[in-house]
C-alpha positions in Angstrom: 23.5 -173.3 153.4 24.8 -173.5 149.9 24.1 -170.6 147.5 23.1 -171.8 144.0 24.5 -170.0 141.0 22.0 -169.1 138.3 22.8 -170.6 135.0 22.6 -168.5 131.8 19.4 -168.7 129.7 21.4 -169.0 126.5 25.0 -169.3 125.5 26.5 -168.6 122.0 30.0 -169.7 121.3 32.4 -168.6 118.6 32.7 -170.8 115.4 36.0 -172.8 115.5 36.6 -172.7 111.7 36.1 -169.0 111.5 38.5 -168.4 114.4 41.3 -170.5 112.9 40.8 -169.0 109.4 40.6 -165.4 110.6 44.0 -165.4 112.2 45.7 -167.3 109.4 46.5 -164.2 107.3 48.3 -162.7 110.3 50.4 -165.8 110.8 51.3 -166.0 107.1 52.3 -162.4 106.9 54.4 -162.7 110.1 56.1 -165.8 108.7 57.0 -164.1 105.4 58.3 -161.0 107.3 60.4 -163.3 109.5 61.8 -165.1 106.4 62.7 -161.8 104.7 64.0 -159.8 107.6 65.9 -162.4 109.7 69.0 -162.2 107.5 68.4 -159.0 105.5 66.5 -160.6 102.6 69.0 -163.5 102.2 66.2 -166.1 102.0 68.5 -169.2 101.4 70.6 -168.3 104.4 67.5 -167.9 106.5 66.0 -171.2 105.4 69.2 -173.0 106.4 69.3 -171.3 109.8 67.9 -173.4 112.7 67.0 -170.3 114.7 64.5 -169.3 111.9 62.6 -172.6 112.2 62.5 -172.4 116.0 61.1 -168.8 115.9 58.6 -169.8 113.2 57.5 -172.8 115.3 57.0 -170.6 118.3 55.0 -168.1 116.2 52.6 -170.8 115.0 52.3 -172.3 118.5 51.4 -168.9 119.9 48.8 -168.4 117.1 47.3 -171.8 117.9 47.2 -171.1 121.7 45.4 -167.8 121.1 42.9 -169.5 118.8 42.2 -172.3 121.4 41.8 -169.6 124.1 39.3 -167.8 121.9 37.4 -171.0 121.2 37.2 -172.0 124.8 36.5 -168.8 126.5 34.9 -166.2 124.1 31.2 -166.4 124.2 28.0 -164.4 124.7 25.5 -165.3 127.4 22.0 -164.1 128.2 20.8 -164.1 131.8 17.2 -162.8 132.0 17.5 -159.3 130.4 21.3 -159.0 130.8 23.8 -159.8 128.1 27.3 -160.8 129.0 30.1 -160.7 126.5 33.3 -162.6 127.4 35.5 -161.0 124.8 38.4 -159.2 126.6 36.9 -159.9 130.0 33.3 -160.2 131.1 31.3 -157.1 130.2 27.6 -157.0 130.8 24.8 -154.8 129.6 21.1 -154.4 130.4 19.2 -155.1 127.2 16.2 -153.2 128.3 18.3 -150.0 128.3 19.5 -150.4 124.7 18.0 -147.8 122.3 19.6 -148.6 118.9 22.1 -150.9 117.1 24.6 -150.2 114.3 28.0 -151.3 113.2 31.0 -149.8 114.9 34.4 -150.2 113.2 37.7 -150.0 115.0 41.3 -150.6 113.7 41.3 -154.0 115.4 37.9 -155.5 114.8 34.3 -154.7 113.9 31.5 -154.6 116.5 27.8 -154.4 116.7 27.3 -151.2 118.8 24.2 -151.1 121.1 23.6 -147.5 122.2 22.0 -146.8 125.6 21.5 -143.7 127.7 23.0 -143.4 131.2 21.1 -141.5 133.9 23.3 -138.4 133.4 22.1 -138.2 129.7 25.3 -139.5 128.3 25.0 -142.0 125.4 27.2 -145.1 125.8 27.8 -148.0 123.4 27.8 -151.7 124.4 30.0 -153.5 121.9 29.7 -157.1 120.7 32.4 -158.3 118.3 30.7 -160.3 115.6 33.6 -161.6 113.4 34.0 -165.0 115.0 30.3 -166.0 114.9 28.6 -167.9 112.1 25.5 -166.2 110.5 23.0 -168.6 112.2 24.3 -167.7 115.7 24.5 -164.0 114.9 20.9 -164.0 113.8 19.9 -165.9 117.0 21.8 -163.4 119.1 20.1 -160.4 117.4 16.6 -162.1 117.6 17.2 -162.8 121.3 18.1 -159.2 122.0 15.2 -157.9 120.0 12.8 -160.4 121.7 13.9 -159.0 125.1 13.7 -155.4 124.0 11.6 -154.9 120.7 12.0 -151.1 120.9 15.7 -151.2 119.8 16.0 -149.3 116.5 18.1 -151.1 113.8 20.0 -148.3 112.2 22.2 -149.8 109.5 22.4 -152.4 106.8 24.7 -154.7 108.6 22.3 -155.1 111.6 19.4 -155.7 109.2 21.4 -158.4 107.3 22.3 -160.1 110.6 18.7 -160.0 111.7 17.4 -161.4 108.3 20.1 -164.1 108.4 21.6 -163.1 105.1 24.9 -161.8 106.5 28.0 -163.9 105.7 31.2 -163.7 107.7 34.0 -162.7 105.4 37.2 -164.8 105.8 40.3 -164.5 103.7 38.8 -162.1 101.2 35.7 -164.2 100.5 
């Protein structure tokens, strides 16, 4: 007898344009650093060097590969009252346990942090990175979470803006 896998109720994928544009500053800075540091600030010598162009090409190919990986595999899925985030592996959280939501900043990226209480009384935060989603999908994700658990307390302006649909993803200093 075959077992049938349950399909997710809803899937939200990252926005391709936002992914490509968000890693562009990193690639440009790395290219400039490579240009300046490869031959101790002798730019003309570096530009004539074939090794520079090969390393630069490898740098941009790696950037594109990481972007394609993000576009293909990073997503958020809803299965009944469970949310699964496929950023840095598959992490799931039970939406009915969430108590509040607010922005959580880290040195690497910004997250929406959903607090919930474990049986031992310890508060834990389930993190969803929001930087690669467009505003429409972010709003749909928040509405779906609040539809499943309307008791979640929205604690900061960012979560309110996302819920209202007025949040705009900032790319390249926009």
